[in-house]
C-alpha positions, 0 to 999 in steps of 0.5 A: 821251927816256924815263926818266933821261937818259944822262950824259956820263960812262960808268958806273964798274965799281962803279956797274955792280956795284951796279946789276946786283945791285939790278936783279936783286933787283927783277926776282926780287921781281916774277917769283919765282912764275914761277920757282917754277912752273918748278922744280915743273914741271921736277922733276915725274915725275923718279921715274917713267917718261913714261907714269906721269908724264903720268898722275899729273902734279900740275901742268899748265901755268904757271897750273895750277901756280900755282893748285894751289900756292896752293890746296894750300899757300897763296900764300906757297908761290910765294915759297919760297926768296925769301931765298936767291934775293935773296942769290943775285942780289946776289952772282950778278948783280953778278958776271955782269952788273955785271962783263961790260963790264969783262971785255969791255974786258979781252979787247978791250984797251980797244977800243970795237969788240968782236967776237962772240968777245970778247962770248961770251968775256966772257959765259962768264967772268963767268957761270962766275965768278958760279957760283963765288961764289954756288952755295950760294945757288942750291942752297938756293933750288932746294931751297926752291922744290921742297919742298911747304909742306903736309904733313910732308915739308918738308926745311928750316924756314928759309933758315939751317936749309937751309944748316946741314942741307945742310952737316951731312947732305951736307958742304960739298960738298952746298952746291956740288952741281950746280956743273958743270951750273950753270957750263955753264948760266950760261956759256950763259945769260950768253952768250945773255942778255948777248950777245944783248941787246948785239947787238940793242941795238947793231943797233937803235941803229946802224940808227937804229930806236930811241934809247938809252932805255926802248923800246930796252932793253925790245925788246932784253931781250925778245929776249934772254929768248926766245933764252936760254930756247931755248938754256938750257932743257935744261941748266937742267932737268938743273941743277934735277933734280941740285941737288934730288936726294937723296944718291946718286940721281944719280952726276953731272950726266951721269948725271942727263941720261941717266936723264931721257932714258931714263925720260922721253924728249927732251921732258923737257929742255924741261919747264917751257919756258913758265914758263921763257920767261915768267920769263926774258922778264919777268925780262930786261925788268925787270932790264935796264930797271931796270939801265939806269935805275939806272946813269944815276941813280947816275951823275947822283947822283955827278955832281951831288955832284961838281959845284961849288956 
């Protein structure tokens, strides 16, 4: 057995809720530069046609984007929007990941054998619910990641300033900009991420290929990250473009998608695919491995406190 040993008592909903938010924050701290590179690549060329966008591309590839940002804006630019990102994960991941098992049990009426339909329904529910809670933090995070640190074109000076400026200039609706594509994205992401992780892990355990420890969690998380990237990339690009757009640039998320298709072609929907995969793959590995260990550690601590002397 690698890592903390599984306890006889299953983790409570509170342990899962706190563990998911904490694990997601740890994963964000480690993978945030890849997420920032992904955002820069996704918004690149949005005001140009495909030919001009390719010719004038400032960022080329994951490593090239990171090196360009470090050279022109400094290393700290890779962590633009980190505060909002951590705020987002504590509220967002706690709901979409921490409540997944509870909602799944609700749909299966307590049965231990959950079908694919119940898992998909639970993933969609917690994904959409998480957006309703954490959308403003996501808007601020994307805006920060998109803005260049160098020059006078910075839109926001701090996280608090971003919340205030968006509310003042765009109204409170501005803080909820992109909710529709984000609900769609996170319903898809949650289903692909949690359900795939669930299914891969169950298959490995039932086939006795692995035991319920770190190697199993690592393999399941990596597979979940790849599947999620392939399925969710188009919606993710539209979400990023729409959230970062100036007021009036796009009338809706659908208009944003059609504009991308017309100006840049179908390949635009997979802009930033490699950093998305590197980020989601590594994020999933760190998050799920940490989450599984945190659940066991917290339950072990609770059990030891309750044990009689």
